[in-house]
Backbone as CSV, one residue per row, in Angstrom:
resi,resn,N_x,N_y,N_z,CA_x,CA_y,CA_z,C_x,C_y,C_z
1,GLY,71.558,-55.881,-76.351,71.709,-56.490,-75.050,70.579,-56.095,-74.110
2,ALA,70.653,-56.477,-72.834,69.609,-56.172,-71.896,69.733,-54.750,-71.481
3,LEU,68.568,-54.078,-71.208,68.554,-52.762,-70.785,67.603,-52.663,-69.565
4,ASP,68.145,-52.248,-68.441,67.325,-52.141,-67.225,66.598,-50.778,-67.221
5,SER,65.641,-50.672,-66.360,64.826,-49.453,-66.276,65.577,-48.195,-65.933
6,LEU,66.617,-48.334,-65.003,67.391,-47.268,-64.577,68.177,-46.560,-65.775
7,ASN,68.755,-47.505,-66.533,69.522,-47.040,-67.759,68.588,-46.432,-68.793
8,PHE,67.418,-47.093,-68.927,66.477,-46.654,-69.929,65.968,-45.212,-69.690
9,TYR,65.543,-44.901,-68.404,65.077,-43.643,-68.069,66.184,-42.530,-67.981
10,SER,67.423,-42.954,-67.708,68.510,-41.978,-67.769,69.101,-41.812,-69.100
11,ARG,68.577,-42.524,-70.067,68.958,-42.458,-71.481,70.419,-42.935,-71.686
12,ASN,70.808,-43.869,-70.821,72.112,-44.487,-70.900,71.925,-45.839,-71.645
13,ILE,71.822,-45.728,-72.984,71.428,-46.863,-73.833,72.731,-47.299,-74.546
14,SER,73.383,-48.302,-73.971,74.532,-48.864,-74.567,74.515,-50.394,-74.343
15,SER,75.323,-51.101,-75.138,75.363,-52.536,-75.037,76.639,-53.099,-75.271
16,LEU,77.020,-54.182,-74.590,78.220,-54.877,-74.805,78.167,-55.852,-76.013
17,HIS,76.946,-55.884,-76.643,76.732,-56.801,-77.753,76.702,-55.970,-79.077
18,THR,77.495,-56.183,-80.029,77.616,-55.448,-81.230,77.074,-56.122,-82.437
19,PHE,76.648,-57.345,-82.374,76.277,-58.157,-83.557,75.067,-58.950,-83.346
20,THR,74.379,-58.946,-82.182,73.180,-59.788,-81.995,71.995,-59.234,-82.893
21,TYR,71.082,-60.108,-83.227,70.023,-59.736,-84.087,68.822,-60.606,-83.889
22,ARG,67.704,-60.144,-84.390,66.502,-61.055,-84.475,65.667,-60.577,-85.733
23,ASP,65.552,-61.420,-86.672,64.824,-61.233,-87.888,63.537,-62.094,-87.776
24,MET,62.335,-61.337,-87.816,61.094,-62.055,-87.756,60.164,-61.752,-88.912
25,GLY,59.382,-62.716,-89.208,58.375,-62.524,-90.245,57.140,-63.384,-89.944
26,SER,55.966,-62.875,-90.285,54.828,-63.700,-90.061,53.685,-63.366,-91.032
27,THR,52.748,-64.193,-91.171,51.586,-63.967,-92.053,50.406,-64.579,-91.397
28,ARG,49.256,-63.869,-91.390,47.978,-64.416,-90.873,46.902,-64.158,-91.866
29,ILE,46.206,-65.152,-92.273,45.098,-64.960,-93.178,43.959,-65.854,-92.605
30,ARG,42.740,-65.218,-92.612,41.475,-65.870,-92.084,40.419,-65.495,-92.932
31,SER,39.464,-66.452,-93.204,38.211,-66.161,-93.903,37.142,-66.871,-93.131
32,THR,36.004,-66.198,-92.945,34.905,-66.815,-92.209,33.577,-66.631,-92.996
33,PHE,32.831,-67.780,-93.088,31.574,-67.789,-93.719,30.544,-67.954,-92.553
34,ARG,29.511,-67.030,-92.548,28.593,-67.070,-91.449,27.160,-67.202,-92.130
35,LYS,26.333,-67.986,-91.504,24.968,-68.215,-92.017,24.010,-68.178,-90.802
36,ALA,22.991,-67.289,-90.863,21.958,-67.231,-89.885,20.794,-68.084,-90.458
37,TRP,20.520,-69.180,-89.760,19.468,-70.118,-90.250,18.066,-69.581,-89.812
38,SER,18.064,-68.977,-88.686,16.827,-68.282,-88.072,17.281,-67.302,-87.077
39,ALA,16.310,-66.723,-86.424,16.720,-65.755,-85.318,17.298,-66.473,-84.108
40,LYS,17.150,-67.758,-84.128,17.737,-68.593,-82.949,18.803,-69.472,-83.314
41,GLN,19.250,-69.529,-84.490,20.323,-70.455,-84.840,21.251,-69.896,-85.898
42,ARG,22.543,-70.083,-85.760,23.446,-69.613,-86.729,24.659,-70.456,-86.725
43,SER,25.451,-70.558,-87.878,26.620,-71.351,-87.996,27.765,-70.503,-88.600
44,SER,28.997,-70.942,-88.376,30.068,-70.299,-89.025,31.206,-71.360,-89.343
45,ILE,31.918,-71.078,-90.370,33.071,-71.914,-90.721,34.233,-70.961,-91.015
46,THR,35.304,-71.157,-90.264,36.510,-70.333,-90.493,37.683,-71.127,-90.946
47,ALA,38.281,-70.711,-92.023,39.551,-71.319,-92.481,40.642,-70.318,-92.184
48,TYR,41.807,-70.845,-91.899,42.935,-69.915,-91.569,44.285,-70.477,-91.989
49,TYR,45.152,-69.640,-92.266,46.595,-69.988,-92.533,47.405,-69.015,-91.728
50,ARG,48.482,-69.492,-91.186,49.445,-68.593,-90.494,50.820,-69.224,-90.574
51,ASN,51.826,-68.340,-90.560,53.196,-68.778,-90.531,54.028,-67.801,-89.719
52,ALA,55.179,-68.248,-89.274,56.148,-67.371,-88.578,57.509,-67.948,-88.691
53,GLN,58.478,-67.039,-88.773,59.866,-67.389,-88.841,60.685,-66.443,-87.920
54,ILE,61.563,-66.993,-87.173,62.473,-66.166,-86.397,63.810,-66.707,-86.583
55,ALA,64.695,-65.849,-87.093,66.138,-66.217,-87.199,66.874,-65.224,-86.223
56,GLN,67.737,-65.740,-85.398,68.274,-64.866,-84.459,69.615,-65.253,-83.911
57,LEU,70.351,-64.301,-83.472,71.606,-64.539,-82.585,71.337,-63.790,-81.429
58,PRO,70.662,-64.420,-80.419,70.188,-63.620,-79.233,71.298,-63.309,-78.317
59,TYR,71.276,-62.126,-77.684,72.284,-61.715,-76.698,72.241,-62.567,-75.469
60,TRP,71.047,-63.062,-75.090,70.950,-63.861,-73.903,71.658,-65.217,-73.982
61,ARG,72.003,-65.640,-75.242,72.703,-66.903,-75.395,74.167,-66.692,-75.486
62,VAL,74.728,-65.443,-75.516,76.156,-65.218,-75.488,76.635,-65.154,-74.068
63,ARG,77.671,-66.003,-73.779,78.187,-66.142,-72.376,79.719,-66.109,-72.396
64,THR,80.235,-65.401,-71.473,81.700,-65.403,-71.231,82.155,-66.694,-70.683
65,LYS,83.257,-67.248,-71.254,83.798,-68.487,-70.720,84.389,-68.293,-69.342
66,ARG,84.172,-69.189,-68.450,84.717,-69.085,-67.113,86.216,-69.376,-67.210
67,SER,86.684,-70.163,-68.078,88.042,-70.594,-68.125,88.927,-69.534,-68.800
68,ASN,88.354,-68.642,-69.649,89.068,-67.500,-70.277,88.161,-66.335,-70.463
69,ARG,88.211,-65.371,-69.556,87.257,-64.211,-69.577,87.276,-63.378,-70.824
70,SER,88.301,-63.528,-71.702,88.340,-62.803,-72.903,87.690,-63.517,-74.075
71,GLU,87.193,-64.696,-73.803,86.443,-65.425,-74.845,84.966,-65.758,-74.422
72,ALA,84.174,-65.963,-75.349,82.747,-66.292,-75.053,82.190,-67.262,-76.089
73,THR,81.022,-67.763,-75.861,80.315,-68.599,-76.779,78.892,-68.102,-76.995
74,GLY,78.245,-68.610,-78.000,76.883,-68.122,-78.233,76.118,-69.179,-79.163
75,GLU,75.005,-68.689,-79.588,74.171,-69.587,-80.478,73.433,-68.760,-81.590
76,ILE,73.406,-69.332,-82.726,72.580,-68.818,-83.813,71.420,-69.810,-83.921
77,ASN,70.178,-69.356,-84.015,69.085,-70.337,-84.246,68.000,-69.796,-85.130
78,GLN,67.169,-70.783,-85.636,66.080,-70.383,-86.508,64.961,-71.319,-86.134
79,ASP,63.755,-70.730,-86.057,62.508,-71.392,-85.767,61.446,-71.011,-86.692
80,GLU,60.750,-71.999,-87.218,59.668,-71.626,-88.217,58.555,-72.620,-88.098
81,PHE,57.347,-72.129,-88.432,56.140,-73.040,-88.584,55.132,-72.479,-89.505
82,TRP,54.227,-73.223,-89.930,53.070,-72.828,-90.648,51.926,-73.662,-90.177
83,SER,50.678,-73.098,-90.218,49.502,-73.820,-89.840,48.410,-73.599,-90.813
84,LEU,47.621,-74.602,-91.056,46.424,-74.563,-91.833,45.286,-75.193,-91.008
85,GLY,44.144,-74.437,-90.845,43.183,-74.989,-89.976,41.768,-74.620,-90.370
86,LEU,40.836,-75.223,-89.727,39.470,-75.123,-90.003,38.670,-75.211,-88.662
87,ILE,37.749,-74.219,-88.423,36.914,-74.275,-87.225,35.454,-74.144,-87.707
88,ALA,34.630,-74.993,-87.352,33.229,-75.049,-87.702,32.389,-75.032,-86.375
89,GLN,31.363,-74.200,-86.292,30.559,-74.187,-85.046,29.153,-73.765,-85.367
90,HIS,28.223,-74.223,-84.448,26.813,-73.900,-84.589,26.347,-73.417,-83.260
91,GLU,25.541,-72.383,-83.269,25.039,-71.721,-82.102,23.467,-71.738,-82.074
92,ILE,22.970,-72.192,-80.963,21.568,-72.265,-80.790,21.183,-71.356,-79.566
93,PHE,20.220,-70.387,-79.784,19.848,-69.447,-78.685,18.541,-70.037,-78.105
94,VAL,18.447,-70.199,-76.812,17.251,-70.711,-76.175,16.704,-69.525,-75.344
95,SER,15.394,-69.425,-75.444,14.712,-68.220,-74.836,14.764,-68.260,-73.372
96,GLN,14.718,-69.421,-72.766,14.662,-69.499,-71.318,16.046,-68.962,-70.684
97,LEU,15.989,-67.971,-69.866,17.092,-67.445,-69.187,18.255,-66.957,-70.046
98,GLY,17.922,-66.580,-71.251,18.971,-66.035,-72.103,20.080,-66.973,-72.360
99,SER,19.794,-68.249,-72.426,20.821,-69.251,-72.644,21.103,-69.554,-74.085
100,ARG,22.323,-70.137,-74.288,22.740,-70.594,-75.667,23.627,-71.779,-75.577
101,LEU,23.571,-72.559,-76.603,24.426,-73.774,-76.767,25.248,-73.563,-78.064
102,ILE,26.539,-73.755,-77.838,27.496,-73.631,-78.916,28.238,-75.049,-79.022
103,PHE,28.311,-75.553,-80.268,29.072,-76.734,-80.371,29.769,-76.744,-81.758
104,GLY,30.873,-77.542,-81.896,31.573,-77.450,-83.125,32.800,-78.391,-83.128
105,ALA,33.614,-78.213,-84.143,34.811,-78.958,-84.369,35.886,-78.117,-84.957
106,SER,37.126,-78.556,-84.756,38.260,-77.890,-85.328,39.300,-78.804,-85.767
107,PHE,40.113,-78.444,-86.709,41.308,-79.212,-87.168,42.404,-78.218,-87.503
108,ASP,43.636,-78.685,-87.052,44.838,-77.813,-87.278,46.020,-78.724,-87.699
109,ASN,46.682,-78.279,-88.729,47.913,-78.993,-89.164,49.037,-77.970,-89.113
110,SER,50.101,-78.282,-88.286,51.143,-77.236,-88.046,52.537,-77.925,-88.083
111,PRO,53.121,-78.001,-89.256,54.506,-78.429,-89.233,55.456,-77.345,-88.756
112,ALA,56.500,-77.738,-88.083,57.442,-76.808,-87.503,58.857,-77.283,-87.588
113,SER,59.871,-76.404,-87.495,61.249,-76.871,-87.573,62.050,-75.932,-86.641
114,TYR,63.220,-76.402,-86.145,64.104,-75.583,-85.344,65.531,-76.120,-85.588
115,TRP,66.497,-75.238,-85.667,67.861,-75.557,-85.641,68.677,-74.483,-84.902
116,ALA,69.708,-74.947,-84.298,70.648,-74.072,-83.595,72.064,-74.528,-83.758
117,GLU,72.960,-73.467,-83.912,74.425,-73.824,-84.115,75.176,-72.971,-82.997
118,TYR,76.263,-73.624,-82.546,77.084,-73.106,-81.575,78.077,-72.138,-82.279
119,ILE,78.425,-71.022,-81.625,79.395,-70.079,-82.263,80.444,-69.690,-81.162
120,ASP,81.620,-69.334,-81.685,82.686,-68.834,-80.836,82.607,-67.240,-80.962
121,VAL,82.717,-66.561,-79.773,82.568,-65.086,-79.806,83.897,-64.497,-79.296
122,GLN,84.298,-63.426,-79.946,85.520,-62.719,-79.599,85.080,-61.425,-78.879
123,LYS,85.822,-61.047,-77.879,85.659,-59.873,-77.169,86.760,-58.816,-77.547
124,ASP,86.407,-57.565,-77.538,87.538,-56.568,-77.814,88.159,-56.129,-76.403
125,SER,89.123,-55.193,-76.535,89.874,-54.814,-75.369,88.948,-54.180,-74.306
126,ASP,87.754,-53.603,-74.677,86.841,-52.948,-73.771,85.881,-53.950,-73.176
127,GLY,85.972,-55.190,-73.559,85.081,-56.214,-72.993,83.781,-56.368,-73.758
128,ARG,83.646,-55.619,-74.868,82.468,-55.844,-75.738,82.509,-57.077,-76.535
129,PHE,81.451,-57.684,-76.814,81.363,-58.816,-77.661,81.426,-58.320,-79.118
130,ALA,82.574,-58.457,-79.752,82.849,-57.714,-81.022,82.579,-58.471,-82.313
131,SER,82.769,-59.789,-82.350,82.609,-60.551,-83.530,82.372,-62.029,-83.158
132,TYR,82.103,-62.866,-84.094,81.867,-64.266,-83.848,82.248,-65.059,-85.075
133,ASN,82.516,-66.307,-84.850,82.845,-67.301,-85.975,81.891,-68.506,-85.746
134,ASP,81.417,-68.918,-86.840,80.581,-70.181,-86.853,81.509,-71.298,-86.915
135,ASN,81.458,-72.149,-85.859,82.387,-73.288,-85.778,81.803,-74.654,-86.221
136,ASP,80.735,-74.492,-86.999,80.158,-75.720,-87.603,79.782,-76.778,-86.540
137,SER,79.244,-76.384,-85.488,78.812,-77.314,-84.441,77.312,-77.156,-84.209
138,LEU,76.600,-78.128,-84.688,75.121,-78.139,-84.650,74.663,-78.544,-83.157
139,LEU,73.851,-77.700,-82.568,73.316,-77.951,-81.265,71.935,-78.718,-81.337
140,THR,71.071,-78.318,-82.280,69.693,-78.791,-82.390,69.258,-78.746,-83.816
141,ASN,68.576,-79.734,-84.326,68.027,-79.716,-85.629,66.889,-80.730,-85.656
142,TYR,65.651,-80.224,-85.701,64.514,-81.107,-85.789,63.311,-80.554,-86.559
143,ASP,62.482,-81.436,-87.032,61.150,-81.082,-87.660,60.162,-81.805,-86.901
144,VAL,58.951,-81.195,-86.790,57.868,-81.846,-86.102,56.567,-81.487,-86.865
145,GLN,55.832,-82.590,-87.068,54.461,-82.468,-87.738,53.430,-82.575,-86.608
146,ILE,52.679,-81.468,-86.426,51.642,-81.493,-85.351,50.237,-81.414,-85.964
147,ARG,49.394,-82.336,-85.610,48.007,-82.310,-86.026,47.092,-82.386,-84.845
148,ASN,45.969,-81.544,-84.825,45.094,-81.581,-83.725,43.659,-81.545,-84.319
149,ALA,42.866,-82.444,-83.880,41.417,-82.440,-84.197,40.646,-82.347,-82.909
150,ALA,39.644,-81.496,-82.824,38.932,-81.350,-81.581,37.436,-81.174,-81.824
151,VAL,36.654,-81.533,-80.811,35.194,-81.258,-80.803,34.977,-80.536,-79.539
152,PHE,34.038,-79.605,-79.532,33.770,-78.806,-78.308,32.264,-78.526,-78.154
153,SER,31.907,-78.207,-76.945,30.542,-77.801,-76.680,30.561,-76.754,-75.502
154,ARG,29.736,-75.764,-75.656,29.632,-74.797,-74.500,28.212,-74.385,-74.271
155,PHE,27.762,-74.329,-72.998,26.489,-73.886,-72.663,26.538,-72.704,-71.780
156,GLU,25.790,-71.672,-72.053,25.774,-70.463,-71.236,24.350,-70.101,-70.815
157,ILE,24.180,-69.624,-69.585,22.885,-69.267,-69.088,23.065,-68.016,-68.289
158,LEU,22.050,-67.128,-68.260,21.989,-65.965,-67.499,20.838,-66.089,-66.425
159,PRO,21.195,-66.680,-65.323,20.057,-66.867,-64.279,19.582,-65.588,-63.705
160,ILE,20.460,-64.562,-63.576,20.034,-63.275,-63.069,20.848,-62.243,-63.905
161,GLU,20.394,-61.007,-63.899,21.006,-59.950,-64.599,22.470,-59.776,-64.059
162,LYS,23.316,-59.656,-64.989,24.817,-59.419,-64.676,25.489,-60.713,-64.131
163,LEU,24.911,-61.814,-64.364,25.542,-63.070,-63.918,25.379,-64.106,-65.123
164,ARG,26.491,-64.471,-65.676,26.532,-65.478,-66.705,27.246,-66.633,-66.238
165,VAL,26.617,-67.866,-66.377,27.283,-69.134,-65.978,27.498,-69.833,-67.281
166,THR,28.750,-70.288,-67.371,29.243,-70.986,-68.580,29.783,-72.347,-68.173
167,THR,29.462,-73.366,-68.937,30.152,-74.680,-68.800,30.520,-75.149,-70.187
168,SER,31.670,-75.853,-70.254,32.134,-76.304,-71.606,32.857,-77.584,-71.474
169,VAL,32.904,-78.276,-72.584,33.659,-79.496,-72.718,34.366,-79.446,-74.050
170,ARG,35.639,-80.001,-74.062,36.451,-80.004,-75.247,37.182,-81.353,-75.192
171,LEU,37.199,-81.948,-76.362,38.001,-83.223,-76.487,38.964,-83.015,-77.677
172,ASP,40.303,-83.128,-77.387,41.280,-82.954,-78.445,42.001,-84.294,-78.729
173,HIS,42.231,-84.517,-79.974,43.132,-85.630,-80.394,44.323,-85.037,-81.011
174,LEU,45.465,-85.038,-80.302,46.706,-84.387,-80.748,47.715,-85.481,-81.179
175,GLN,48.240,-85.326,-82.384,49.255,-86.244,-82.953,50.449,-85.436,-83.325
176,TYR,51.652,-86.034,-83.153,52.825,-85.385,-83.599,53.787,-86.430,-84.114
177,ASP,54.648,-86.052,-85.083,55.706,-86.830,-85.658,57.007,-86.107,-85.599
178,TYR,57.849,-86.468,-84.676,59.115,-85.691,-84.436,60.295,-86.395,-85.133
179,SER,61.079,-85.602,-85.931,62.232,-86.091,-86.513,63.490,-85.319,-86.035
180,ASN,64.362,-86.044,-85.376,65.591,-85.479,-84.866,66.657,-85.674,-85.941
181,HIS,67.246,-84.527,-86.466,68.240,-84.643,-87.546,69.720,-84.500,-87.063
182,LEU,69.917,-84.744,-85.701,71.288,-84.692,-85.234,71.991,-86.036,-85.522
């Protein structure tokens, strides 16, 4: 459950929630190839993979019913995604005023899903949220396929010492395909 700063510093660490949880997992992998073509030009290509999963019964979704203070409701949910992407860029150094031009492109493919179920929560005689039952009531269930392709350009110049001026442009083409499974 929630813990405010006064209780934390006085070491009064207790909770009315006896069963809430959050299980998380993630992976990040990246590989970059760099090539210096000359003292004034270089390129890089980065490929990456990432994923994350969160399965939880969060305390902030558990609420006492107004109609019956001895009962409560809550939610179990799971969120997950993975991404596969590529970023390529080229950098040109210009000797005038320490300037440089960077341009490139990126692509990202990120499927994701989310579902949530409604639960009934029982309170004990001390008012603690003691247990719950899954009542087979689906709140949310969807998948989404997200794709993004982009091109970008950035120009930097150092007109005086300790002053860097940067201007950039980015164009994204974002697509998604949403499937509601309710």
